[in-house]
C-alpha positions in Angstrom: -3.2 43.4 5.5 -0.5 43.9 8.1 2.6 41.9 8.0 1.7 39.5 10.9 -1.5 38.6 9.0 0.8 37.8 5.9 3.2 35.7 7.5 0.3 34.0 9.5 -1.4 33.1 6.3 2.0 31.9 4.7 2.7 29.6 8.0 -0.8 28.0 7.5 -0.3 27.7 3.7 3.0 25.7 4.7 1.7 23.8 7.2 -1.2 22.6 4.9 1.6 21.8 1.9 3.5 19.7 4.6 0.5 17.9 5.5 -0.4 17.0 1.9 3.1 15.9 1.5 3.1 13.7 4.3 -0.2 12.0 3.0 1.2 11.7 -0.4 4.2 9.8 1.1 1.8 7.7 3.2 0.0 6.8 0.3 3.2 5.7 -1.8 4.3 3.7 1.1 1.0 2.0 1.5 1.0 1.2 -2.2 4.4 0.0 -2.2 3.3 -2.5 0.9 0.5 -3.7 -1.4 2.6 -4.3 -4.3 5.0 -6.3 -2.1 2.2 -8.3 -0.9 0.9 -9.1 -4.2 4.4 -9.9 -5.5 4.8 -12.3 -2.4 1.5 -14.0 -3.0 2.2 -14.6 -6.9 5.4 -16.2 -5.9 3.9 -18.5 -3.4 1.1 -19.4 -5.9 3.8 -20.2 -8.2 5.8 -22.3 -5.9 2.4 -24.1 -4.5 1.9 -28.0 -5.6 -0.6 -28.0 -8.5 -3.4 -30.4 -8.7 -2.6 -33.6 -10.6 -4.0 -33.6 -14.1 -5.0 -37.5 -13.8 -8.4 -36.6 -12.3 -7.5 -37.6 -8.9 -9.3 -35.8 -6.1 -6.9 -33.6 -4.2 -9.7 -32.7 -1.5 -8.4 -33.3 1.9 -10.5 -34.0 4.9 -8.1 -33.2 7.4 -8.5 -30.2 9.4 
C-alpha cells in the first residue's frame, strides 16, 4: 500500500468514527428529551385533581 491509500483509509475511518459519535450524541439527546417529557407528565399527573372517593360521577359531557 502506498501512503496515499493509507491516508485515504485513515480519513475514511475517522469520518466513520465521527459519524458514529454524532449518532450517539443524537441518541443521548433524544433519550434526555424523552426523560424530560416523562418527568413533566408525571408532575402533571400528580397535580391533576383526583376523582372523589364518594362514588360521585366525574364524567363530563362538556366537549
